[in-house]
Phi, psi and omega in degrees: 000142185303144179288343184288133186257146172293164183300135183271101177279158184275161169269341175198187175059038180304322176302314177298321180292314181301314181299312179296320176301310184294315181304309182300309185286328171294321182295316175301311178307315179289323175301316178299315181295321176300319177304319179298336182255009185276012171089354180291137181282120181232156174286167177301317183295320183292320177301310188293328177296314176299317178299313182300320178295320180293318179300323177298319178294320179294320179293330178289329178282324186276322184304312180293325180286324183295319182279323188286334179291339184258346188230342189292136178291336185270124184299325179301317184284323178294317181296316183292320175306319177294320184293315177295328176296326180292324181292314179302313178306312185294319180288326179290320173298323176298316179303312187289344183252008187270107186293324179296323179292317179303317189287333172300312178295311187295337186272352181293146178265114185289345178306125179098344177285146178284180189297316177295321178293318178294324176294322180294316182298319180297320182293317177299318179292323175293325181290326178300309186295323172296337177276339179100024177296338180268005182272174181292160181304315182298317183286323176299321178296323182287320179298324175298316179299315181298315178299318185291317179295318180296323174303315180299314185297314178310311183294317182300317181300317186285319181295319179298324174287314181308311185282347190260090173253120181251160181225154167242160184244123185226150170282151184305329183288355179265013183256015180304140175099342187275151183297149185297319180300325178295313182297315181302327183280354181237066179292152172293146180275192178299337177275003183080005180257151176258129181265135175233130186259162174279004172290152188305320178298339171268313187296314191291316178294325182298313181301322183278336190231342183297123186279340180277110186298319179294325177293320180294316180295323185289323181288318180292325176299318181293318180297321183280002179244011175297139183081352180273140356272347192307316183295336178299315175296316180303312180300317178301318181290320177306307184293317175306311185292325177295318177304314182294321177302309182298319183287328175294340181259013171089012180255155182286335183192169184299311178313317176296318177301306186298317186286343188298338181243018179254175176299328184290327169093323185201158179303318181302317179294329172298310181300316180296323175298317181298317178298319183291322179287317180303314177299325185285335181262004185297307181303307178303312178303317183288327177298318179292312182304310183303318182297313178297316178299318180298318177296313184295328181291343172298324182268318184230085187310330183271002188293132180235349184228160175235127170241185185282350178285339185243342191295313178297322182298312181284337171298318178294323171301312175305313180295326179289314192275324186265330187242356179059041173244109176261113188300328177295323175290315184296321187288350178288346174274358192237067170290135190306307186303321178289323178298314179302314177293320179292324176298317176298316179298312182299307185287332175298318180289322181295319189251004175074035176233167169236156179238126180244122181294131180254087185296332186262004177287134180293138180223166188276344182199145183304334180290341191277130173252133180254142181223136164278141176259121188245130177229120179063030184083356183246138176290124182243001180171169172227141178240154178233131174253110179240095204244002183238153183288149166206172182300128173072019174260152175316129196275340189249222177220132185198161174252135174238142174289143166251319179219134176275124175290137176219132184305125172065016181240303177202149185280147176283139176223135186223160183233128174263116185247117178222178176225076186257156168305149174272353182250244180276143183254148165290151174303323180302324177291329181287324176299314176301320177295324175290319182303303189287333175296334175303316180295324183293313179298323177299313178300322179286306187287328175274007190260040179229060182248155174291321185261120183303330184299338186252005192280132169072220184281069186244024171280184174302144192292337180277004177250340193297338178275347184299313180290331175290319177298322178293322185290344173303331183299332181284353173266005177240011183263126185300317183296323181283318177297324184290345178288336184223337180276101187226147177279183183299336179268001180085009176280132180287162180301130184295140186297322180293333172292319176299321176304311182294319176305316179295322176297309180301329184303323183296334182281134176090358181292323176297313173305317179303311181298318178295323180292317176305321177291329173296311176298326175299315181294321178300306176309313184286307185285329175303317180282328183286314189257337184044062186297145178300314185254097184293325179296319181294319179293324177303314180297317182300318187284327177294320174299324188285321191247320181277142175268355173264150183279155176290138177274120190299149171067026175242161185219071189301328184297331180295344179230021174277086190299336178301338181293339180271306184286310185268351182045243183275004194255031177288344172309342181310325181297318180278322179302317182288329182293320176306317179286323180300321179291329176294312184299312183296331178297348179277343181273149175283114182298342179275348180205079182295341180262015178305119181294330181303305182283326180294317176286327172301316176301311179307318187277336186262333181253319188267310186296330176286357180049235183255026184282347174221159175297145185300323177303317180294316178300315177297320179291325175299309178297319179279335185081016179186164176296154179295151179231171180276353194293320180290327176294311182299321176297321180293313185290328186282343185283114184282143178292142181257098177292159178294146179282000000 
C-alpha cells in the first residue's frame, strides 16, 4: 500500500484544526511565492516547481474551507470556514495580480520543458492575464476589490439557501397517494397537523405521489421561494460585479469572459447551442406535454397548461398507466444501504478499484462514511460519503474536493454531499447518486498528476458533467441493478420491470431538455443582460424555452445555486450530455461491465485529469471529434408504451 497517508482530520477541536490548517498552508504558499521573487536565477522547471508547491498549499487551504462551510454541523466551524475562505481568496487574488510574480513566470524560457510543464506555463500566464495583471494599478486595485466582494456574495448566496428550510402544515387526510413508509415517518403532531418540509426526502415523493393538487402546489411554491427575497439583492450585486470585472478585462460581458476558456469558445456559441438543442427537442417536448395534458384532463377537463406542481405527479401516472411502471412499487427495491454498497461494487468493477470502509477515520458527522480507494493493492485515494440531510447542510447534491492529489506528494480525497432518504429511495435518487459519484471517481482517478493545476476534475468546466452523466446509464441496466436492487425479502428487481422502466425512461426527456434549456437561459441571460427585474425575466425565459408554465408568485432564481458556482455556464449540462451520449455509444449495452472498453475509458478520459484538453481526450477515446448524432438519435426515439 502507498506510503502516502490521508489527511488527518481531527476528532474534536475542529475550529483549532481549521485555523491551523489554513494558517500553515497559506504561510507556506506565501513563503514559496516570495522565493520566486527573491532575484535568484532559476530555470523554467525550477520556477514551475516552486509555483506548483505554492499551488498545492493554496489548494490545501481552500479545499477544507470550501467543504466545511457547507457541511459541518457546528455553526462556529461553518462561520470560521467562511471567514478563512475569504482570506484564502484574498491572498490568491493578490498572487494573481502580482506583476512582479507575473514577470518572473513570463521571463522563463519554455525551451527544454516537457509537454506537461510547457502546458502548465501557458496556463499560468493565461490565468495571470485573465486576472488583469497587465492592467494599470488602479484597475488591478478595483479587480482585487471585486474578487474579494464576490467571494463574500457567493458565500451569502449559498448560506441563504442552505439555512432556508420551509414547511407546510397538513391534516393527515391530505396525504393520500403517498407511500406508506413516508406516511409512517410523518406522524401528526399534538395539533393534529403533519409538517412537510422543502428538503428533498420530503419534497420529491410529495411532488410525485401526493394526490392533493393544492397541497402539491403549496409545497412546491414554498420550495421555489427558498432564498427569496434576500438572494434577489445578492444576485443583482453579483451580476453587476461580474460584468464590471469582465469589462475591465476587455470583454463585452461576463459570458464572453467566462466562455473564452471553455470548450464552447464564445458567448455567441452558447446562444447558438441553445437554439440548436431547443429545435432538436421541440417535437419530443410537445409529444411529452400533450401526453401529460391528456392525462390531466381526465381529472380536470378544462386544463390547458402544465406546471411543475403537476408535472411530476402526472408523469408518474403516465408511467404507471402507459408503461406499467409504478414508482412506489419500484422504490421498494432501493433500500439506501443496499444502493450505497451496490454503487461501490459496480463502480469498483467498472474502474478496477476496491473501496474499504475506514471505520476509525475521523469525520465531521456520524452520518459520514469514509472509504479508502484501492487499486492494484495500493491506496490511491480516500472518499467521504455524506448522503443524508440535516440542518444547515448543503441542500442539493455535489462533489467537493478535500485534498488535491499530487503524484508522490498527497492522495486525492473527495467528499460526496447529497440529501437522500435513510430508508427507501426513489429510482431517480439512485440515478443522482450514480451521477454525483462520477465526479468523485473522476477526482480520485484523475488525481495523480505531477502538477496540481491538472489534478482531478480539472478539465474545461463545460466537460466536467459528461463523465457523470454517462455513469447514470449504469443505474438503468437490469443486470447491474439486480446485483443490489432487492426487496425486503431479498428478491432482486424483476428484469421485466427494469425493461418497462427503461421504456418509460424515454417519456419526458423532451420536457426535461426544454426545462434544462430554461435554466441555461436564466444562467446565460441574467449574466449577459443583468435585467432590472429578475423575476420578470425568469418568467419570460420560461415561456420561451420551458414547456411547463410558470408557478405564480415564485422566484426560482433566488435558490438557483448554480448562479454562484457555474455563473453563466449552466449550458454545461446540455453540452456535456451531448458528449456523454456519444461516449456511452461506445459501450456494449449487453455488457456494460466489459473491462476492455471500461478500462480504456478510465485511462483515456478520467485518469488524465486536466493534463490534456477535453476535446482531445474525447477524440482519443472515440477515434474522432464528438458529434451531435447520438444525442439527436436519443431525443428522436419515441417511448414505446405497453400494448
